[in-house]
Backbone as CSV, one residue per row, in Angstrom:
resi,resn,N_x,N_y,N_z,CA_x,CA_y,CA_z,C_x,C_y,C_z
1,MET,106.554,111.031,104.382,106.912,109.881,105.146,106.355,108.639,105.212
2,ALA,107.198,107.565,104.915,106.714,106.160,104.807,106.000,105.837,105.825
3,PHE,104.611,105.034,105.801,103.989,104.492,106.839,104.937,103.217,107.158
4,ASP,104.816,103.269,108.748,105.731,102.248,109.263,104.634,101.088,109.906
5,ILE,104.409,100.187,108.906,103.561,99.024,109.123,103.784,98.346,110.512
6,ASP,105.233,97.940,110.776,105.667,97.279,111.804,105.246,97.908,113.224
7,LYS,105.452,99.320,113.103,105.121,100.071,114.245,103.413,100.072,114.450
8,TYR,102.838,100.389,113.238,101.505,100.293,113.406,100.946,98.907,114.033
9,THR,101.291,97.687,113.455,100.860,96.409,113.863,101.069,96.308,115.408
10,GLU,102.348,96.877,115.732,102.587,96.568,117.247,102.078,97.432,118.171
11,SER,101.516,98.603,117.785,100.965,99.780,118.640,99.326,99.667,118.551
12,SER,98.825,98.839,117.794,97.304,98.991,117.410,96.704,98.408,118.823
13,VAL,95.635,99.153,119.151,94.899,98.860,120.369,93.332,99.111,120.313
14,ASN,92.685,98.523,120.952,91.156,98.990,120.987,91.060,100.260,121.277
15,VAL,89.991,101.164,120.657,89.810,102.405,121.321,89.144,102.190,122.583
16,ASN,89.652,103.226,123.514,89.077,102.917,124.878,87.864,104.020,125.346
17,TRP,87.166,103.664,126.042,86.077,104.424,126.591,85.684,104.003,128.081
18,SER,86.497,103.064,128.642,86.232,102.787,129.908,86.369,103.876,130.933
19,ASP,87.041,104.845,130.598,87.449,105.946,131.424,86.560,107.204,131.432
20,LEU,85.584,107.023,130.543,84.681,108.105,130.256,83.333,107.945,131.137
21,ASP,82.807,108.890,131.693,81.438,108.974,132.391,80.138,108.781,131.683
22,PHE,79.784,107.845,131.326,78.609,107.224,130.416,77.360,107.960,131.235
23,ASP,77.477,108.073,132.664,76.248,108.573,133.436,75.937,110.118,132.834
24,GLU,76.972,110.669,132.191,76.571,112.055,131.626,75.561,112.008,130.699
25,PHE,75.412,110.741,129.996,74.313,110.746,129.051,72.885,110.666,129.813
26,ARG,72.800,110.310,131.102,71.490,110.324,131.851,71.099,111.751,131.932
27,THR,72.183,112.456,132.324,71.573,114.022,132.583,71.730,114.971,131.337
28,ASN,72.530,114.549,130.327,72.651,115.173,129.303,72.573,114.220,127.965
29,PRO,71.456,113.710,127.623,71.206,112.708,126.720,71.380,113.636,125.210
30,LEU,71.774,112.545,124.359,71.939,113.078,122.749,70.456,113.196,122.056
31,PRO,70.364,114.186,121.401,69.058,114.165,120.488,68.953,113.108,119.663
32,GLU,67.635,113.070,119.267,67.286,111.589,118.376,68.004,111.938,117.204
33,SER,68.108,113.008,116.442,68.931,113.121,115.254,70.252,112.675,115.361
34,THR,70.984,112.757,116.359,72.355,112.381,116.795,72.418,110.927,116.812
35,LEU,71.360,110.383,117.519,71.366,108.720,117.912,71.192,108.280,116.614
36,ARG,70.395,108.858,115.729,70.035,108.167,114.333,71.491,108.101,113.617
37,SER,72.181,109.181,113.785,73.329,109.160,112.972,74.577,108.285,113.464
38,LEU,74.593,108.139,114.655,75.400,107.097,115.403,75.076,105.684,115.227
39,ARG,73.681,105.650,115.089,73.245,104.288,114.810,73.797,103.724,113.242
40,TYR,73.768,104.759,112.504,74.216,104.650,111.175,75.752,104.107,111.183
41,MET,76.539,105.216,111.814,77.981,104.731,112.033,78.370,103.525,112.825
42,CYS,77.541,103.077,113.641,77.744,101.896,114.215,77.643,100.752,113.306
43,ASP,76.437,100.731,112.713,76.140,99.801,111.732,77.295,99.646,110.680
44,ILE,77.866,100.658,110.228,78.807,100.762,109.183,80.056,100.119,109.638
45,GLU,80.293,100.577,110.956,81.601,99.915,111.603,81.591,98.267,111.752
46,TYR,80.356,97.958,112.195,80.232,96.459,112.222,80.303,95.748,110.870
47,HIS,79.772,96.456,109.806,79.990,95.879,108.512,81.294,95.773,107.775
48,THR,82.414,96.374,108.645,83.830,96.298,107.970,84.239,95.162,107.595
49,VAL,83.762,93.911,108.375,84.116,92.492,108.012,83.624,92.202,106.537
50,CYS,82.552,92.718,106.255,82.223,92.375,104.934,82.966,93.115,103.807
51,TYR,83.577,94.314,104.217,84.578,94.809,103.096,85.853,93.943,103.132
52,LEU,86.353,93.510,104.229,87.407,92.686,104.481,87.257,91.442,103.637
53,ARG,86.050,90.764,103.575,85.645,89.547,103.207,86.020,89.718,101.462
54,ASP,85.305,91.025,101.040,85.392,91.360,99.577,87.041,91.202,99.115
55,MET,87.737,91.863,99.957,89.196,92.285,99.587,89.876,90.858,99.660
56,LEU,89.461,90.116,100.448,90.370,88.777,100.807,90.456,87.899,99.258
57,VAL,89.426,88.074,98.520,89.551,87.402,97.053,90.196,88.293,95.900
58,THR,90.814,89.382,96.338,91.557,90.183,95.459,93.207,90.183,95.546
59,PRO,93.890,90.696,94.642,95.495,90.511,94.908,95.753,91.390,96.116
60,SER,94.845,92.118,96.571,95.481,92.923,97.916,95.805,91.983,99.108
61,HIS,95.181,90.698,99.072,95.417,89.746,100.325,96.812,89.333,100.081
62,LYS,97.324,89.428,98.853,98.797,88.691,98.785,99.940,89.612,98.977
63,ASP,99.633,91.056,99.273,100.612,91.793,99.739,100.647,92.009,101.129
64,PRO,102.123,91.492,101.541,102.092,91.451,103.039,101.875,92.535,103.857
65,GLU,102.167,93.676,103.433,101.766,94.969,104.106,100.391,95.397,104.223
66,VAL,99.437,95.091,103.120,98.339,95.278,103.101,97.517,94.365,103.769
67,SER,97.882,93.070,103.863,97.289,92.019,104.526,97.240,92.347,106.168
68,ALA,98.567,92.728,106.422,98.807,92.962,107.782,98.025,94.204,108.368
69,PHE,98.057,95.301,107.507,97.263,96.533,107.828,95.705,95.988,108.052
70,MET,95.121,95.333,107.080,93.759,94.947,107.063,93.255,94.234,108.231
71,THR,94.245,93.362,108.749,94.022,92.502,110.029,93.745,93.542,111.030
72,MET,94.610,94.536,111.300,94.501,95.478,112.345,93.353,96.355,112.092
73,TRP,93.106,96.855,110.979,92.185,97.793,110.499,90.694,97.071,110.677
74,ASN,90.559,95.876,110.413,89.322,95.244,110.720,88.968,95.135,112.154
75,ARG,89.939,95.018,113.028,90.125,94.838,114.523,89.608,96.088,114.965
76,GLU,90.208,97.181,114.676,90.003,98.767,115.301,88.699,98.978,114.789
77,GLU,88.048,98.772,113.662,86.895,99.288,113.279,85.642,98.457,114.091
78,PHE,85.805,97.088,114.228,85.006,96.469,115.130,84.930,97.176,116.447
79,TRP,85.999,97.516,117.149,85.855,98.228,118.469,85.127,99.551,118.221
80,HIS,85.174,100.131,117.301,84.776,101.371,117.068,83.183,101.209,117.074
81,GLY,82.664,100.275,116.544,81.287,99.718,116.566,80.894,99.468,117.791
82,GLU,81.843,98.808,118.593,81.546,98.536,119.798,81.202,99.689,120.845
83,ALA,82.096,100.717,120.495,82.131,102.096,121.441,80.722,102.695,121.162
84,LEU,80.367,102.951,119.941,79.422,103.393,119.289,77.953,102.721,120.073
85,ALA,77.871,101.604,120.086,77.016,100.720,120.563,76.909,100.973,122.042
86,ALA,77.806,101.307,122.740,77.768,101.619,124.212,77.128,102.882,124.328
87,VAL,77.528,103.663,123.504,76.772,105.052,123.490,75.289,104.846,123.452
88,LEU,74.922,104.080,122.330,73.572,103.969,122.061,72.891,103.358,123.080
89,GLY,73.523,102.293,123.773,72.951,101.393,124.892,72.634,102.267,126.056
90,ALA,73.468,103.509,126.353,73.195,104.327,127.470,71.958,105.031,127.124
91,HIS,71.645,105.068,125.910,70.182,105.708,125.369,69.285,104.875,125.363
92,GLY,69.325,103.584,125.877,68.484,102.554,125.564,68.199,102.060,124.298
93,VAL,68.914,102.429,123.359,69.004,101.633,122.125,69.994,100.461,121.879
94,THR,69.508,99.270,121.677,69.991,98.013,121.619,70.598,97.844,120.026
95,VAL,71.856,97.523,120.049,72.259,97.293,118.567,72.319,95.584,118.674
96,ASP,71.254,95.167,117.935,70.887,93.861,117.775,71.466,93.150,116.493
97,PHE,72.661,92.171,116.687,73.279,91.612,115.654,72.322,90.811,114.538
98,ASP,71.176,90.433,114.986,70.214,89.967,114.203,69.766,90.816,113.265
99,GLN,69.564,92.197,113.703,69.144,93.147,112.597,70.195,93.741,111.776
100,LEU,71.437,93.372,112.442,72.742,93.758,111.226,72.731,92.698,110.182
101,LYS,72.348,91.476,110.724,72.253,90.139,109.613,71.184,90.447,108.763
102,ALA,69.889,90.920,109.283,69.036,91.090,108.372,69.429,92.182,107.298
103,THR,70.114,93.285,107.782,70.528,94.362,106.820,71.281,93.681,105.666
104,ARG,72.191,92.779,105.942,72.815,92.071,104.960,72.190,91.380,103.918
105,LEU,71.201,90.623,104.615,70.086,89.717,103.754,69.342,90.459,102.917
106,LYS,69.010,91.793,103.436,68.132,92.395,102.194,68.888,92.891,101.155
107,LEU,70.283,92.757,101.042,70.955,93.049,99.987,70.843,91.911,99.048
108,GLY,70.549,90.763,99.533,70.280,89.530,98.685,71.423,89.379,97.812
109,TRP,71.125,89.017,96.513,72.299,88.648,95.538,73.435,89.734,95.432
110,LYS,73.060,90.787,95.750,74.142,91.963,95.606,75.222,91.425,96.600
111,ASP,74.795,91.144,97.946,75.865,90.948,98.895,76.644,89.435,98.487
112,LYS,75.974,88.689,97.981,76.625,87.286,97.627,77.430,87.579,96.559
113,LEU,76.942,88.565,95.511,78.005,88.513,94.341,79.129,89.536,94.373
114,ASP,79.130,90.452,95.544,80.217,91.396,95.715,81.564,90.696,95.643
115,PRO,81.654,89.528,96.385,83.126,88.778,96.481,83.328,88.400,95.225
116,VAL,82.396,87.851,94.375,82.697,87.419,93.083,83.209,88.418,92.204
117,LYS,82.571,89.613,91.951,82.790,90.639,91.170,84.355,91.243,91.487
118,GLN,84.562,91.349,92.942,85.752,91.832,93.219,86.853,91.003,92.947
119,SER,86.538,89.598,92.823,87.689,88.572,92.456,88.041,88.585,91.185
120,LEU,86.815,88.804,90.465,86.952,88.743,88.662,87.685,89.957,88.467
121,MET,87.395,91.295,89.032,88.025,92.476,88.602,89.288,92.522,88.924
122,GLY,89.889,92.003,90.232,91.123,92.014,90.863,91.910,91.071,89.823
123,ASN,91.452,90.038,89.402,92.358,88.875,88.714,92.317,89.473,87.271
124,ILE,91.411,90.208,86.703,91.641,90.914,85.454,92.707,91.884,85.331
125,VAL,92.394,92.816,86.137,93.126,93.751,86.386,94.768,93.640,86.857
126,GLY,94.777,92.641,87.718,96.103,92.319,88.594,96.410,93.278,89.557
127,LYS,97.718,93.334,89.744,98.261,94.114,90.762,97.958,95.675,90.840
128,ASP,97.581,96.136,89.830,97.127,97.524,89.669,95.683,97.616,90.460
129,PHE,95.210,96.642,90.696,93.678,96.568,91.484,94.078,97.111,92.897
130,ILE,95.145,97.053,93.351,95.600,97.194,94.770,95.706,98.680,94.938
131,ALA,96.092,99.366,93.776,96.095,100.896,93.876,94.603,101.206,94.034
132,VAL,93.573,100.806,93.257,92.181,101.183,93.195,91.760,101.054,94.618
133,HIS,92.138,99.742,95.255,91.482,99.465,96.543,92.012,100.475,97.692
134,MET,93.371,100.872,97.555,94.037,102.023,98.409,93.439,103.158,98.310
135,ILE,93.172,103.714,97.063,92.523,105.265,96.966,91.185,105.125,97.475
136,TRP,90.411,103.880,97.139,88.893,103.830,97.605,89.324,103.998,99.048
137,GLY,89.743,103.209,99.686,89.943,103.316,101.049,90.244,104.531,101.556
138,ALA,91.178,105.190,101.011,91.673,106.333,101.408,90.334,107.563,101.503
139,ALA,89.772,107.520,100.349,88.743,108.318,100.215,87.497,107.931,101.254
140,ASN,87.391,106.837,101.641,86.513,106.326,102.711,86.867,106.743,104.156
141,GLU,88.038,106.698,104.261,88.754,106.735,105.718,88.631,108.520,105.824
142,TRP,89.238,109.141,104.685,89.208,110.627,105.005,87.736,110.988,105.283
143,SER,86.848,110.439,104.700,85.261,110.849,104.832,84.969,110.620,106.408
144,ALA,85.421,109.314,106.848,85.133,108.855,108.415,85.753,109.886,109.275
145,VAL,87.037,110.422,109.091,87.708,111.376,109.899,86.818,112.409,109.961
146,ALA,86.303,113.130,108.840,85.746,114.233,108.746,84.227,114.280,109.471
147,ALA,83.680,112.782,109.269,82.473,112.560,109.938,82.449,112.549,111.467
148,TYR,83.272,112.001,112.025,83.518,112.110,113.340,83.905,113.221,113.954
149,ASN,84.823,113.803,113.358,85.265,115.293,113.960,83.957,116.150,113.563
150,ARG,83.364,115.983,112.628,82.143,117.065,112.425,81.147,116.959,113.486
151,LEU,80.853,115.545,113.782,79.778,115.347,114.711,80.186,115.802,115.973
152,ALA,81.367,115.501,116.579,82.093,115.914,117.811,81.852,117.397,117.857
153,GLU,82.098,118.300,116.862,81.989,119.861,116.795,80.620,120.124,117.082
154,LEU,79.826,119.613,116.041,78.222,119.903,116.256,77.503,119.533,117.604
155,GLU,77.859,118.571,118.093,77.191,118.100,119.559,77.772,118.900,120.567
156,GLN,79.016,118.930,120.552,79.816,119.554,121.877,79.285,118.962,123.065
157,HIS,79.296,117.619,122.993,78.808,116.849,124.186,80.231,116.447,124.946
158,PRO,80.270,116.515,126.332,81.632,116.477,126.953,82.090,114.929,126.798
159,VAL,81.324,114.010,126.689,81.636,112.684,126.691,81.729,112.214,125.307
160,LEU,80.585,112.533,124.560,80.573,111.972,122.974,81.872,112.507,122.297
161,ALA,82.037,113.978,122.388,83.151,114.521,121.641,84.467,113.790,121.907
162,VAL,84.854,113.649,123.225,86.046,112.899,123.502,86.087,111.450,122.890
163,LEU,85.143,110.600,122.870,84.883,109.458,122.233,85.156,109.619,120.715
164,LEU,84.779,110.377,120.177,84.583,110.557,118.770,85.987,111.018,118.278
165,LYS,86.458,112.039,119.072,87.815,112.255,118.753,88.881,111.244,118.689
166,ARG,88.773,110.225,119.747,89.717,108.984,119.822,89.515,107.930,118.541
167,ILE,88.157,107.992,118.196,87.849,107.184,116.914,88.495,107.916,115.705
168,ALA,88.312,109.266,115.612,88.855,109.889,114.595,90.183,109.778,114.617
169,LYS,90.873,109.796,115.676,92.515,109.667,115.608,93.040,108.344,115.162
170,GLN,92.236,107.187,115.388,92.634,105.803,114.755,92.232,105.906,113.372
171,GLU,91.133,106.435,112.938,90.685,106.589,111.524,91.828,107.402,110.700
172,ALA,92.228,108.400,111.258,93.396,109.160,110.774,94.711,108.248,110.521
173,LYS,95.155,107.281,111.225,96.213,106.293,111.057,95.789,105.407,109.776
174,HIS,94.559,105.045,109.632,93.970,104.299,108.465,94.317,105.221,107.142
175,VAL,93.918,106.208,107.340,93.996,107.370,106.111,95.611,107.234,105.670
176,ALA,96.531,107.465,106.696,97.959,107.319,106.477,98.358,106.236,105.640
177,PHE,97.876,105.182,106.055,98.357,103.941,105.109,97.741,103.765,103.883
178,TYR,96.371,104.068,103.765,95.559,104.059,102.333,96.161,105.106,101.572
179,ALA,96.443,106.180,102.139,97.103,107.366,101.183,98.237,107.143,100.813
180,THR,99.336,106.862,101.733,100.651,106.373,101.310,100.652,105.467,100.207
181,GLN,99.976,104.237,100.415,99.867,103.319,99.389,99.637,103.705,98.006
182,ALA,98.184,104.498,98.216,97.672,104.747,97.004,98.651,105.685,96.198
183,ARG,99.272,106.806,96.829,100.208,107.735,96.171,101.313,107.090,95.286
184,GLU,101.589,105.941,95.985,103.061,105.460,95.493,102.597,104.423,94.206
185,ARG,101.338,103.601,94.542,100.940,102.861,93.396,100.376,103.460,92.198
186,LEU,99.719,104.388,92.338,99.352,105.459,91.347,100.219,106.176,90.611
187,GLY,101.323,106.646,91.438,102.476,107.252,90.665,103.227,106.345,90.031
188,ARG,103.303,105.292,89.977,104.161,104.397,89.066,103.473,103.508,87.977
189,SER,102.088,103.800,87.992,101.280,102.914,87.043,100.119,103.740,86.182
190,LYS,100.261,104.060,85.015,99.310,104.729,84.246,98.063,103.731,84.296
191,LYS,98.029,102.618,84.057,97.005,101.829,84.088,96.371,101.872,85.322
192,ALA,97.200,101.803,86.646,96.148,102.111,87.795,95.386,103.478,87.892
193,ARG,96.153,104.580,87.296,95.681,105.794,87.413,94.256,105.786,86.591
194,VAL,94.247,105.350,85.587,93.212,105.353,84.632,91.824,104.488,85.196
195,ILE,92.180,103.247,85.724,91.222,102.419,86.344,90.709,103.103,87.712
196,ALA,91.466,103.690,88.297,91.195,104.357,89.676,90.168,105.513,89.401
197,ARG,90.640,106.239,88.320,89.691,107.432,88.158,88.372,107.139,87.705
198,PHE,88.357,106.082,86.957,87.063,105.429,86.358,86.194,105.022,87.488
199,ALA,86.844,104.172,88.328,86.047,103.622,89.264,85.494,104.402,90.253
200,LEU,86.391,105.474,90.715,85.772,106.520,91.651,84.825,107.309,90.855
201,LYS,84.886,107.880,89.727,83.851,108.677,89.023,82.649,107.836,88.863
202,GLN,82.577,106.697,88.455,81.496,105.867,88.265,80.596,105.339,89.272
203,ALA,81.453,104.998,90.440,80.971,103.980,91.439,81.112,104.532,92.902
204,TRP,81.847,105.485,93.190,82.066,105.945,94.680,80.765,106.650,95.395
205,GLY,80.342,106.181,96.422,79.399,106.804,97.107,79.950,106.974,98.629
206,PRO,78.870,107.847,99.525,79.287,108.124,100.661,79.389,106.631,101.465
207,VAL,80.200,106.837,102.352,80.474,105.347,103.099,79.089,104.956,103.674
208,GLY,78.808,103.772,103.430,77.434,103.063,103.889,76.455,103.290,102.817
209,SER,76.597,103.980,101.839,75.494,104.111,100.956,75.018,102.851,100.084
210,SER,75.941,101.862,99.995,75.796,100.775,99.408,75.111,99.659,100.363
211,VAL,74.997,99.914,101.581,74.376,99.001,102.493,73.099,99.634,103.207
212,MET,72.959,100.878,103.537,72.011,101.428,104.307,70.968,101.892,103.383
213,GLU,69.763,102.318,103.954,68.537,102.594,103.228,68.963,104.204,102.758
214,PRO,68.410,104.514,101.543,68.758,105.896,101.160,68.385,106.974,101.973
215,GLU,67.191,106.852,102.622,66.533,107.888,103.704,67.707,108.005,104.875
216,GLU,68.263,106.800,105.265,69.244,107.048,106.447,70.620,107.666,105.847
217,VAL,70.943,107.322,104.572,72.148,108.051,104.063,71.928,109.760,103.802
218,THR,70.731,110.012,103.457,70.435,111.244,103.348,70.426,112.016,104.877
219,HIS,69.982,111.370,105.792,69.778,112.073,106.897,71.064,112.202,107.439
220,VAL,71.994,111.191,107.648,73.286,111.369,108.077,74.221,112.375,107.337
221,MET,74.340,112.234,106.048,75.121,113.235,105.219,74.523,114.735,105.415
222,GLY,73.043,114.789,105.509,72.704,116.221,105.828,72.737,116.545,107.060
223,HIS,72.628,115.806,108.161,73.220,116.069,109.536,74.532,116.525,109.661
224,LEU,75.602,115.725,108.995,77.059,116.351,109.214,77.487,117.188,108.296
225,PHE,76.842,117.378,107.077,77.638,118.224,106.083,76.654,119.353,105.456
226,ALA,75.611,119.519,106.058,74.843,120.745,105.513,75.235,121.982,105.745
227,GLY,74.996,122.932,105.023,75.413,124.431,105.283,76.843,124.695,104.700
228,ASP,77.121,125.902,104.871,78.553,126.354,104.342,79.721,125.674,104.915
229,GLU,79.627,125.402,106.336,80.982,124.708,106.969,80.984,123.359,106.213
230,GLY,79.668,122.552,106.322,79.726,121.390,105.777,80.185,121.391,104.297
231,LEU,79.713,122.121,103.500,80.326,122.279,102.047,81.803,122.388,102.083
232,ARG,82.476,123.354,103.056,83.832,123.299,103.068,84.524,122.190,103.478
233,GLU,83.915,121.328,104.183,84.581,119.999,104.680,84.420,118.964,103.603
234,ILE,83.466,119.046,102.805,83.008,118.120,101.586,84.160,118.640,100.516
235,ARG,84.493,119.817,100.190,85.451,120.215,99.253,86.883,120.047,99.946
236,LYS,87.034,119.890,101.073,88.437,119.457,101.416,88.697,118.118,101.167
237,LEU,87.600,117.324,101.317,87.659,115.805,101.231,88.243,115.531,99.590
238,ASP,87.350,116.332,98.853,87.590,116.289,97.350,88.911,116.738,97.072
239,ASP,89.662,117.812,97.617,91.030,118.272,97.568,92.052,117.257,97.890
240,HIS,91.680,116.588,98.920,92.501,115.284,99.367,92.701,114.339,98.082
241,ILE,91.511,113.826,97.583,91.492,113.065,96.662,92.020,113.629,95.195
242,SER,91.838,114.751,94.901,92.228,115.062,93.631,93.749,115.521,93.669
243,ARG,94.554,115.363,94.762,95.917,115.491,94.882,96.722,114.220,94.431
244,MET,95.881,113.251,94.476,96.616,111.994,94.052,96.938,111.942,92.711
245,PRO,98.020,111.253,92.235,98.345,111.061,90.625,97.379,110.590,89.998
246,GLY,96.956,111.358,88.909,95.999,110.904,87.901,94.442,111.187,88.311
247,LEU,94.171,111.754,89.584,92.915,112.067,89.976,92.617,113.609,90.214
248,GLU,93.398,114.333,89.367,93.115,115.851,89.263,91.639,116.121,88.788
249,GLY,91.303,117.150,89.691,89.853,117.865,89.205,88.678,116.958,89.633
250,LEU,88.859,115.651,90.122,87.740,114.812,90.565,86.916,115.520,91.741
251,THR,85.550,115.531,91.634,84.897,116.037,92.905,83.716,115.055,93.193
252,ILE,84.205,113.792,93.725,83.396,112.685,93.700,82.606,112.837,94.897
253,VAL,83.140,113.548,96.126,82.400,113.643,97.220,81.061,114.764,97.184
254,GLU,81.529,115.969,96.443,80.416,116.822,96.130,79.507,116.417,95.384
255,THR,80.014,115.767,94.205,78.915,115.043,93.334,77.795,114.127,93.900
256,SER,78.375,113.176,94.778,77.748,112.411,95.616,76.726,112.847,96.737
257,MET,77.293,113.725,97.221,76.393,114.757,98.312,75.357,115.046,97.543
258,LYS,75.388,115.776,96.383,74.119,116.421,95.708,73.090,115.457,95.416
259,LYS,73.554,114.207,94.995,72.618,113.216,94.854,71.737,113.058,96.107
260,TYR,72.162,113.268,97.360,71.642,112.967,98.661,70.928,114.408,99.144
261,GLY,70.812,115.477,98.176,70.258,116.602,98.742,71.410,117.559,99.609
262,VAL,72.593,117.090,99.545,73.539,117.965,100.260,74.441,118.570,99.560
263,ALA,74.835,119.816,99.881,75.741,120.586,98.963,75.156,120.888,97.373
264,ALA,73.839,121.215,97.583,73.164,121.342,96.470,73.189,123.145,96.021
């Protein structure tokens, strides 16, 4: 089924949490390991604007459907960060935007060069770069849906679980767009399939791994995906990706997780 971009842009709303009783966190607070994972997720949601920045210098921004989607996507991801920050705030954890800025500054030249690299690659590859952007986005969003649902199931907190399920529902819409676009674009271009397969195999990593400290990536991925059930979720993600045209047999998620001591 085709993704209806007009319906999506018209119906896009902020994730809501005003109806949830955050006083529940006072009597039933979250453990430190969960707060640490939520802080990671919150920071990455707020970093979405950087990913948008990098994409604006590539051919993706010239496609009307992609640019419309990315505008709504960036807005929704920001509010996911706001919602998670509210949960952290209920536990006395303040998300300081100066700290977020410091995280970006620690990346140094890498952060400054990312838009340049994206621009060069996009202009060299041409329109086929959009297919790479779309499948990369699909892989990230599939991972995000799995992460939010997994944490909701692990924690079983009456308030947190509801909020995370709401966020996951919006992330699932992002998956639908990225996956639809990726399937169509990869299906009609051998060049796109070759480039996408190479890019994913050589450079993809867990969401946030290019920004956060390795020990934080290890904690979150282990927290969410350790054990037999976690491995099943990891392999489901790889299955989604490998069903795309030209990506048969890829196991980028399991391979990446092993680097962080998960799914070993």
